[in-house]
N, C-alpha and C positions, 0 to 999 in steps of 0.2 A: 300777428306780428305788428310791432310798433312801427308806425310810418313817420318818417321825418318829413315835415312839410316842405323843407327846402330841397331835400334830395329824395324825391318820391321814387317809388318802384313801379315798374311796368308789369302788369299782370298779377294774378292772385292764385293761380291754380297749383303750381308746384314750386319747389325751391329754386329751380332753374328758370322759371318764368318770371320771377321777381327781379327784373332787371333794373339796375339803377338808370334813371334817365340822365342824371348829372352826377358829378363826383365832387367831393369836398376839395377845395384848393389844396394842393400839395406839390412838393418838388423834392427830387433826389439829386444829389450832386454828381453822381457817377453813372455812366452808361455801361452795360445795358440796364442796370437797375435791379433792385431786389423786390421780389413779390411780397416778402415778409413785411416790408415797410409800407405797403399800399393800403389805403383806406377808401373803400372796402377792398378786401382781397378779391382778385379775379376768380371767376367760377370756372374751374378747369374740367369739371366732370358733371355729366348728367347722371345722377345716381339711379334714375329710372331706366337707363339704357342697359340692356343685357346683350352681351356678345353672342355671336352665332358661329364662332370658329372659323371666320373667314381668313384669318392669318395664322391658323394653327401650324406650329412647327417652324414658322419663319422668324427671321432675325432682322431687326431694323436698327440703323444708326441714324439718330436725329440730332442735328446740331442746334444749339440753343434749346435743348430739351429739358432744361432745368425748370423753366417757367413759361408763362405765356402760351402762345400757340403750340410751341414745341412740346410743352408739358401736356397740354390737352391731347395732342396727337399721340404722345407716348402712352398715356393712360388708355386711350381708345384702342390703340394697337394691342396693348396687354389684355384688354377685355376680349379681343378677338383671337387671343392665343399666341401672340408674338412675344419673344424675348426682345429686350430693348437696350441699346447703348445710348446714353445721353452725353453729348459733349457740351461743355460750358466754359466760360472764361474764369470767373472768380466766385460765383454765387453758390458756395458750398452748402449753405443752409437750405437754400431753395432746392438744390439737387438732391439733398438727403430726404427732403419731404417727398419729392417726386418718386425717388427710388423706393421709399417705404410704401408708397401707395401701389406701385407696380408689383412689389413683392407680396403685398397683402392680397393682390388679385391672383397670386399663384404663379407669377412669371418672374424671370430673372431680370435684373437691371444692372448694367455696368455704368459706373460714373467715370467720365473722362474729363478731368480738368486740364485745359490746354488752350493755347492761343493759336487759333486757326489762321491767323494772318501769315503764319510761316508754313511753307510747303512741307517741311519735315514733320510738323505736328499734324497736318492733315493725313499724311501717310501713317503716322503713329496711331492716330485714332482708329483708322481702318484696321491696322495690324492688331491692336488690342481687342477690337471687336471680334476678329477672326480667331484670335488666340483663346478668347473666353468662350465663344459660342460655336466655333468651328465652321461658321458659314455667314453669309450676308446676302439678304434678299431684297432689302428696301433701304435706299439712301434718301434721307430727307435733308436737303440743304435749306436751313431755316434761319440761321443767325443773321443779325444785322444791327447797324447803328444809324442814327440820323441826327443831324445838327442844324436845326433851323437857323436861317439867316435872312435878314430883310432884303439883302441885295447880293447879287453875284460878286460884287466888289468886296463883300465881307467874308467870302469863302477863302480862307488862307490856303497856301500850298500844302501845309500840314494836314488841314481838314480834308482837302480834296483827296490826297493819297490815303488818308485814314479811312475814308468812306469807301473808296474803291477796293482797298486792300482787305477790308472787312466784308463787304457786301457781295462781291462778285468773284474776285480772284480765287478765294478758297473753294468756290463751287467747282472751278476747273480742277484744282488739285485733289479735292475729295473724290471727284469722279474718276480722275486718272488713277487714284489709289484703289478705288473700289472696283473698277471695271473688270480687271482680270479675274475677279472672284465672283462676279455676279452671274448667276445661272440664267438660262433662258426662262423667260417669264418674270424676271426681276423688274423692279419699278424704281425709278428715280423721280422724286417730287421736289420741286423748287418753290420756295415762298417768294412770290413777286409782290405786287402792291397795286392798288387802284391808281397810284401816282404814275405808274408806267403808261397808263392810258389817258388820264386826265391832266397829268402834270401837277405841280404844286409850286407856287411862286416863291415859297420860303424853303423849299426842299429841292433845290435844283440839282445838287450833286446826288442826293439820295434817289430822287426820281430817275436820274440818268442810270444809276446802277440797277434799279428795278426794271427799267426798259431793257437793259442789257440782259437781265435774267430771263425776260420773256423771249428774246431772240436766241439766247443760249439754249433755252428749253426747246424751241422749235428746231433749231439746227441740230442739236444733239439727238432729238427724236428721229430725225431723218437719218443721221449717221448710224444709229443703233438699231434701226428697224429690222435689218436682216439678221441681227443677233437675237431677236425676240425680246429685247429690253425696251420697255416703254418709258418715256420721259414726259412729264406733265408739270404744270405749276398751279398754284392757288394764288389768287390776287385778292387779298383782304382789303376791306375798307378800314375804318377806324375800329380798333380792338383794344380793350382795356388790358394792357400788358405793362410790365415794368418799364418798357421803353418810353411810355408816354410821360409819366412824372419825371423821368430822368432826362427828357429832352425838351419838355415844354415848361413854361412858367406856371406857377400855381394858378394864376388867373386863367390861363389858356386851358389848363386841365379841367377847370370847373365847368367848361362848356364843351369839352371834347366829345365829338360825335353827334352833337345835337342838331347839326345842319344836314344830316342824312334824311332821306324820305321817312325812315322809321324813327327818326328823332332821338336816336340813342346810339352809343357805341355797342359793338358786339362783345360778348364774353367769349373767352378762348374756346370753351367747349362747343360753341356754335359753329366753329370751323373744323372740328375734329372729324366729323363725318365725311368731309370732302377728302381728307387725307386717307381715311380708311377706304373710301371708294376707289381712289386712284392707286392705292397699294394692293387692293384685293382683286378677286376673281370677277367682280361685276363690271370691270372697266377694261377687259382684255382687248377691246377694239378702240381704245382711246389712247392716242399718243400725240404729242405736240400741241396739246390743248391746255387752256387755262380755265379754271373754275373761278368765277367771280362771286365772292361772299362779302357783300359791301353795303347791305342795308337798303338796297334799292337804287343806288346811283347808277345811271345809265352810262355804259361805256361802249366803245366800238372796238371789237377784238382785232 
């Protein structure tokens, strides 16, 4: 493989171990962003990974499932035998690529284009999933936006409402819609962030929503324990997803993730295993917990 001396790769053994250490400067004008415009494209799947039927016969609804972490989780779920519904905002081309891959794995994929900031759309996403597949076993609340600002004084009222209405409020509505249909043994998985634990001086509103997601996870886990429904979260560090070039400047993108102990950002597929674990039979005694996948940054849970 040709190696670019400016943007070297980490590792030489497999396609998935050739991780970019840094990324070419780039920016997209609209969030959540398009994976198809990214250079290089995120690695959503480890082709060497073979499923073992851990999610055979189950159905998952994954928000933000068209790209990034949601896409990686969707593909991993399909490899384990699950049918998957992916909800997304406008990224039709990305969703079609994801759906095609899931179907190539022999599973069904339902694409749901909708704006989850509205309660009715959250309920519609669940209803469409049930109408298509007849059941729902796994809910992954994964979508989000972030708008870096140098100061809290720069966070407008519109931005503040936008961040909260996108990042946390739909988690409540999606759970309300799904709960009456979730069987005993079902799993709810929420995507939090390292910022919930470390904070981020330029992501005050975003970090606040991620902190809310952690507390939402813990409280909901206590609430649903008697029903046999587990609730957990994953707290990623820097991950190469469309949200990065659509929220940071080109210069910031070029050094994204290089300040972690592992000196690079994660690829989405590197988080997929955490979602499979929390969704499947290996985590039946795990609820109210957060799995940290962050490249070695130390956090206090």
